[in-house]
C-alpha positions in Angstrom: 57.3 129.0 98.5 60.9 129.4 99.6 63.7 128.4 97.1 67.3 128.1 98.3 70.5 126.3 97.5 72.2 124.0 99.9 75.6 125.1 101.2 76.9 121.6 101.9 78.7 122.0 98.5 81.2 124.2 100.4 83.8 122.9 102.8 84.0 125.4 105.7 83.0 124.1 109.1 83.7 127.1 111.5 81.7 130.3 111.8 84.3 132.6 110.2 84.6 130.2 107.3 80.9 130.0 106.8 80.5 133.7 106.7 83.4 133.8 104.3 81.4 131.6 102.0 78.7 134.2 101.8 81.1 136.6 100.1 82.7 134.0 97.9 79.6 132.4 96.6 76.2 133.6 97.9 76.5 137.2 97.1 77.8 136.4 93.6 74.9 134.0 93.1 72.4 136.7 94.2 74.0 139.1 91.7 73.8 136.5 88.9 70.1 136.1 89.6 69.4 139.8 90.1 67.5 138.9 93.3 66.8 141.1 96.2 67.0 138.1 98.6 68.8 134.7 98.1 67.7 131.7 100.1 70.4 129.5 101.6 69.8 125.9 102.8 72.6 126.3 105.3 74.7 123.3 106.3 76.3 123.7 109.7 78.7 120.9 110.9 78.0 119.6 114.4 80.8 121.5 116.2 79.7 124.9 114.8 76.0 124.0 115.4 76.8 123.3 119.0 78.8 126.5 119.3 75.9 128.6 117.9 73.2 126.8 119.9 75.1 127.7 123.1 75.9 131.3 122.3 73.1 133.8 121.5 75.7 136.4 120.6 77.1 134.1 117.9 73.6 133.5 116.5 72.9 137.2 116.4 76.2 137.7 114.6 75.3 135.1 112.0 71.9 136.6 111.5 73.4 140.1 111.0 75.9 138.7 108.4 73.0 137.1 106.5 70.8 140.2 106.6 73.6 142.5 105.5 74.1 140.4 102.3 70.4 139.9 101.4 70.5 136.3 102.4 67.7 134.3 104.2 67.5 130.9 105.8 64.4 128.9 106.4 65.9 125.4 106.1 69.1 123.7 107.4 70.7 120.5 106.1 71.3 118.2 109.1 72.2 115.0 107.2 76.0 115.2 107.1 77.3 115.5 110.7 80.7 116.9 109.7 83.6 116.7 107.2 81.2 116.4 104.2 83.7 117.7 101.7 86.6 115.5 103.1 88.7 113.6 100.5 86.7 110.4 101.4 83.2 110.5 102.8 81.3 107.4 101.5 79.6 105.5 104.4 80.9 108.0 107.0 78.0 110.4 106.1 75.6 108.0 107.9 77.3 108.3 111.2 76.3 109.0 113.9 72.9 107.6 113.1 69.5 107.8 114.9 70.5 105.1 117.4 73.2 107.5 118.7 72.3 110.4 121.0 74.8 112.6 119.3 72.5 112.7 116.3 69.6 113.9 118.5 71.8 116.6 120.1 73.0 117.8 116.7 69.5 118.0 115.3 68.1 119.9 118.2 71.1 122.3 118.1 70.3 123.0 114.5 66.6 123.6 115.3 67.6 126.0 118.1 69.9 127.9 115.8 67.2 128.1 113.1 64.7 129.7 115.4 66.9 132.8 115.5 67.7 132.8 111.7 64.1 132.5 110.4 62.7 135.6 108.7 59.8 137.1 110.6 57.5 136.3 107.6 58.4 132.6 107.5 55.6 130.3 108.7 58.1 127.6 109.9 61.6 126.3 109.6 62.8 122.9 108.4 65.8 120.6 109.1 66.6 117.6 107.0 68.2 114.5 108.4 69.3 111.0 107.5 66.7 108.2 107.1 67.5 106.6 110.5 70.7 104.7 109.4 72.5 102.8 106.8 70.6 99.5 106.4 73.3 97.3 108.1 73.4 96.6 110.9 69.7 97.1 111.8 67.6 95.0 114.1 64.8 95.4 116.6 67.0 96.8 119.4 68.4 99.5 117.1 64.9 100.3 115.8 63.7 100.7 119.4 66.6 102.9 120.3 65.9 105.1 117.3 62.2 105.3 118.2 63.0 106.6 121.7 65.3 109.3 120.2 62.7 110.4 117.7 60.2 110.8 120.6 62.8 113.0 122.4 63.3 114.9 119.2 59.6 115.7 118.9 59.4 116.8 122.6 62.5 119.0 122.1 61.0 120.7 119.0 57.8 121.4 120.9 59.7 123.6 123.4 61.0 125.9 120.7 59.6 129.5 120.3 58.9 129.0 116.6 57.7 125.9 114.7 60.6 123.8 113.3 59.9 120.5 111.5 62.4 117.8 110.8 62.3 115.7 107.7 63.8 112.2 107.3 65.3 111.9 103.8 64.8 108.5 102.1 68.1 107.5 100.4 69.2 104.3 98.5 70.9 101.8 100.8 69.4 103.1 104.0 66.9 101.8 106.5 64.4 104.1 104.8 65.2 103.9 101.1 61.9 104.9 99.6 58.5 106.2 100.4 57.1 102.7 101.0 59.6 102.2 103.8 59.0 105.7 105.1 55.3 105.0 105.4 56.0 101.7 107.2 58.7 102.9 109.6 57.8 106.6 110.3 54.0 106.7 110.4 54.0 106.4 114.3 56.1 109.6 114.8 54.7 112.9 115.9 53.7 114.1 112.4 53.0 117.7 113.6 56.8 118.1 113.9 58.4 115.2 112.0 58.0 114.1 108.4 59.9 113.4 105.2 62.4 115.4 103.3 61.8 114.3 99.7 65.0 114.3 97.6 64.0 114.1 94.0 67.2 112.4 92.9 66.7 109.7 95.5 63.1 109.4 94.5 64.2 108.7 90.9 66.9 106.2 92.0 64.2 104.2 93.8 62.3 104.1 90.5 59.3 105.6 92.3 56.4 107.3 90.5 56.1 110.8 92.0 52.3 110.8 92.2 52.2 107.3 93.7 55.0 108.2 96.2 53.1 111.4 97.4 49.9 109.4 97.7 51.7 106.8 99.8 53.0 109.5 102.2 49.7 111.2 102.4 47.9 107.9 103.2 50.5 107.4 106.0 49.9 110.9 107.4 53.5 111.9 106.7 54.0 115.5 105.7 56.6 116.5 103.1 58.6 118.9 105.3 61.2 119.8 102.7 62.0 119.0 99.0 65.6 118.7 97.8 65.5 119.7 94.1 68.1 117.4 92.6 68.6 115.1 89.6 70.5 111.8 89.3 72.4 110.2 86.4 70.5 107.9 84.2 71.6 105.5 81.4 69.4 103.2 79.3 72.5 101.2 78.2 75.2 100.9 80.9 77.3 98.6 78.8 77.4 101.1 75.9 78.0 104.0 78.3 80.7 102.2 80.3 83.6 104.4 79.4 81.7 107.6 80.1 80.2 106.2 83.4 83.7 105.5 84.6 84.6 109.2 84.4 82.0 109.7 87.2 83.6 107.1 89.5 85.4 109.1 92.3 86.5 108.5 95.9 84.6 111.0 97.9 80.9 110.2 97.8 78.8 107.0 97.6 77.0 106.6 94.2 74.4 103.9 94.8 73.2 102.4 91.5 69.7 101.0 91.0 68.4 99.1 88.0 64.8 99.2 86.9 65.2 95.4 86.6 65.8 95.1 90.3 69.6 94.5 90.9 71.4 97.1 93.0 74.9 98.1 93.8 76.2 100.3 96.6 78.6 102.3 94.4 79.0 103.0 90.7 82.3 101.2 90.3 80.7 98.0 91.8 77.8 98.3 89.4 80.1 98.6 86.4 82.3 95.7 87.5 79.3 93.5 88.1 77.6 94.6 84.9 74.2 94.7 86.5 71.4 94.9 83.8 70.1 98.3 82.8 68.6 100.8 82.7 70.3 102.4 85.6 69.8 105.4 87.8 72.8 106.5 89.8 72.8 108.5 93.0 75.1 111.1 91.6 73.6 114.6 91.9 74.2 116.4 88.6 73.7 120.0 87.7 70.0 120.6 87.0 70.4 122.9 84.1 73.0 121.0 82.0 72.8 117.6 80.4 75.4 115.1 81.6 78.2 113.9 79.3 76.6 112.0 76.4 75.3 109.4 76.1 74.2 109.8 79.7 71.0 111.6 80.6 69.6 112.8 83.9 66.4 112.3 85.9 65.1 115.8 85.3 61.8 114.4 83.8 61.2 112.8 87.2 62.0 116.1 88.9 59.5 117.9 86.7 56.8 115.3 87.4 57.4 115.5 91.2 57.3 119.3 91.2 54.0 119.2 89.3 52.5 117.0 91.9 53.9 118.8 94.9 52.6 122.2 93.6 49.2 120.7 92.6 48.8 119.3 96.0 50.2 122.2 97.9 52.3 119.6 99.6 55.4 121.6 100.6 56.8 125.2 100.7 60.5 124.6 101.2 62.5 123.8 98.0 66.3 123.4 98.3 68.6 122.8 95.3 71.2 120.3 96.5 74.0 119.6 94.1 77.0 118.9 96.3 79.1 117.2 93.7 80.5 120.2 91.8 84.0 119.4 93.0 84.0 115.8 91.9 82.4 116.1 88.4 84.4 114.6 85.5 87.3 116.8 84.7 85.9 118.2 81.4 82.8 119.6 83.1 84.2 120.4 86.5 84.2 124.1 87.5 87.8 125.6 87.7 87.2 128.6 90.0 85.0 129.8 92.8 83.3 132.1 90.3 82.6 129.1 88.1 80.9 127.4 91.0 78.8 130.4 91.8 77.7 130.8 88.2 76.8 127.1 88.0 74.7 127.3 91.2 73.0 130.4 89.9 72.1 128.6 86.7 70.6 125.8 88.7 68.5 128.1 90.8 67.3 129.9 87.7 66.3 126.6 86.3 64.5 125.5 89.5 62.8 128.9 89.8 61.5 128.6 86.2 60.3 125.1 86.8 58.4 126.1 89.9 56.9 129.2 88.2 55.7 127.0 85.3 53.8 124.9 87.8 52.2 127.7 89.7 51.3 129.9 86.7 47.7 129.3 85.4 
């Protein structure tokens, strides 16, 4: 198994800035963990991905910089196209979507880059991407356009020198929100190269049972290409937790809120204002190792159940910790310095490593 942390938590979007992040964060995290090698789930914005895909010398430079610091890359995050740490992201993260050729070009650029970053011992690489599009607008014409691009994606991946698979990541509010929709809408793709990226916070927000979700994907023939090890906010009593929940309302990211009773809201402030019935799960990635501000809890129990099933079934070998919200956490728990961020990510990785080892140890 490969364990990494996703670098979309950091804002740099040019090659020099990305390499600078290695020294600011990654090497510090590796020291915290006392690890010989640290895995990165690298996020490359579209412009730098295109630059690297077109320039073998730049790819060789990036590989040298990784190797020199004891860093390895087997997976890339291709969901955000660019500007993921801008002051306001919200719905912009879903554009361009899979009806737009720019999304295809970006994803193939990432795959070409990953071929040259993969360790020699890695069986394959993975790239995660958005679940086709935001749910509106979506119609038969857009579905057909996306289908044609997915066929082109599979053909492009087949030409690469090493196996790279792309995983579509179900997310609340999107065309593919859960594994039921994934099974219905993605079962006709080339499953030797395309599959699902299972984000465990999203799985929890959809109120899906992990064992049932994996059985559903297996029945549809959809492989789990990659797992994003993440946890969402949860509250049994949103009315009683109103004042604390409002400290998590912020302008950058969308925090889709789903009630076990059925009602849904596309952002946390909307859910609070509408007072939809609880219990709630909120698409707000929270640090894995630390409980949220009381009386809130997290969906770590769902994470544990999912890891147990994934390991038991030998369903995936790429696990990427993806907590991109460090910079927007409530003030009282927000890290103040780069060193604080590095220490927090290291603690998450130690937590994830311990959970994985618990599942694989007889």
